C-alpha positions, 0 to 999 in steps of 0.5 A: 500488598502495596506493590500489588496495588501499584501493579494493578493501578499501572495496568488500569492506567495503561489499558486506557490508551492504545499503547497500554493495550499494545503493552498488554498484548502478548501475541505480537505478530511473528516476523519472518526468521530469515528476511534476507531470504525474502529479499532474494526471492523478491529479486528472483521473481523480478528477474524472472518476469523481466526475462519473460518480457525479454524473451517475448520481445525476441519472439515478437521481433522474429515473427514481425508482429509488432508490439509486446502482447500475448493472450488477450492483449496483455502487455508484459512489463516485467513487474511480477505482480502485474504480469501474474494476473493481468495476462489472464484475459478473463481476470474479471471472472478470476478476481481471487487469483490476485491473492496468489500474486503478492511478493515480499514480506506481505506475500502471505496476505490472502485477504478474502480468498476463498470467501464469498463476493460482497458487492458494495451497492450503497456508498453511504456511511451514515451510522458507524455503529449500525451500518446498513447491509450493502455499505462498505462498512458493513462488509469490512466488519464481518467475521468471515472472509469476503472479497469486496467489489464495486459495481460502478464508480463510487465516492465513499465519504467516511463519517468515522474510521473504517475499522476492518476485521481479518480476511478481507480484500478491497478490490476496486478493479473495473471501477473508480472508487474513492475513499475520503473523510473521517479517519479512513482505513484502520487495520488494528490487531487483525491479519490477512487484508488486501487493499487494491486499486482504491483512491484514498485521499483527503482523510481527516481526524475523526473520533470521540464516537462509538465505532463498530469493529465486528458484528458483536462489538463496538467501542468508543474511539478517541480522536484518530490521527487522520492517516490514509491507512493505519496498520496497528499490531497487524500482520500479512497486509498487502496494499497494491495499486492505490493512489494516496494523497492529501491526508491529515497525518501519514498516508500509510503508517504501520506501528505497534508490532505490525509485520509481514507487509508489502506496499507495492505499485502505489502512487503517492503525491501531495503530502508532507509525512508520507509513511511511518514505520515503527511506533517509537525508538524504544518500542521493542516489538517493532524490531520484528517489523518487516516491510517490502516497498516495491514498484511505487512512484513517489511523485508530486509535492512530497516532503519527507518520510518515504519511509521514516523507519524505526527498528525493523527490516525495510526492503525498498526495491525498484521504486521511482522517487521523483520528488522530495523536499527534505529527504526520501528515506529516514530513520532512528532506533537502528532499523535495517534499510536495504535499498535496491534498484531504486531511482532517486531524483534529487530536488534542485535545492542543494541542501536536500540532495541526500536521500537519507536522514538519520533523525536526531541521532549522533554519527557515532551511533548510526555508523553501525546501522545497516543501511545498504544501497545496491544498484540504485540510480542517483539523479541530479546530485542525489546521494545515499549515505550508507552505513554498517557492514561492508560500507565501502563495497555497498557504497561503490556499487550504488554508483557503478550502475549502467544507465540502462537500469533507469529504463527498467524503473520506467517499466516496473513502475509505469502503472503505479497507482490506481489502474483504469479510468481515473488512474494516471495514464493507466486506462487499459481499455478493458477497464471500462467494462465490468466482469465478463465484459458486460458493462458493470462498472462503467468508467468516467472519462476526464478524471485525474489523480491531481487531487487539488484541495478542491475536489468537488468536481471529481465528486460531482462526476461520480454516479451511483450504481444503476439497477442494471449494473448491479444485476449484471455484476451479480450475474457475472460473479455467480458464473465465476 
């Protein structure tokens, strides 16, 4: 009888914390049974896109037309995600096609595909328990699939964590959308979320308050960490073409058994601990974590954790690492790290040239970890310390890459971060018009992604939607 009382007490105490709930949650997301097959498929799709671009160059050259365009002014880059949807001249009326363009472990994230469009018309976030219709918070807590769009430029200053329900897409294309403030985005025990073309920055701690997570439930939230995007016990998540900086804790953290994640085409800057993958060395469910990190630009004033991995299988492919102060990729708890076709540019500090860091682990322990480098470009003295299987072969291949491979990195990451007005050199012309070219979502010139600590000038330039803009986007969506 006494031992039963102890068990009950342990369960009650454990249930008071997120870790306790996670320990009681027996329905952890299931990882892909063959991660190497996913890696090979990513490489196949990249090679196919690059081949299409090269063939188009030959055709254009022979016809003397000049440029690298097809159908409606599309410029192929060889990036399989962007080339999938941007070459549709009518993409504003075919927005949900984006859900078919994912790659890697998060390929099956469908977000709000086949659901209704929801237009955010109110940028306020005054009530985390009873959000108003028209607000972003009202949209993300709904039970049904929703494809969430923005009719104009918008700053959304959160009062508390923005807790999502499953099957949601945030689609910021055609507008300049900033999310800042309390807690920022939380994806907890859900599935199928796409976050696309959103600025996420200056996220701070929040909590000790009630927050609604569905139409039928709200609960008390303790203090949050202040992550830009927190992925907790969730599956089939895709974060694409976002710009992230200046958050209290991590820019993106994925923990507690999360898996099936792709982080692609994003621009990271101005931050210390950029990305954490895995709760702790001893948390066994994170052994099933599988994450693809592709076509991202790790830019100005970054220090470490790009990412920092615990357990799991992490595929880091065709990213541009232009800044770090301590290290780029770190880990503990025996994660598998597969680094392919990245460009690593070391800082001038001679003590920070190493790309990798095994955190708080003796060499006799990490020597058997499978950390691979294949086709990577090492610049300014950067070096990747590989380990595990086929060490000698993999390590030598990392240093035998033709210099022309660096040009491919430029092509694949040239539009990382938010696209359109407000993005970093990503103003593609048509982005200043809304769906169907009717002028909904009018852009603002002169905005940038530098995000100094004082971003009041940026906030002042963001304007609320006009009635005409809202009517135009409703009309366009009804015709799609």
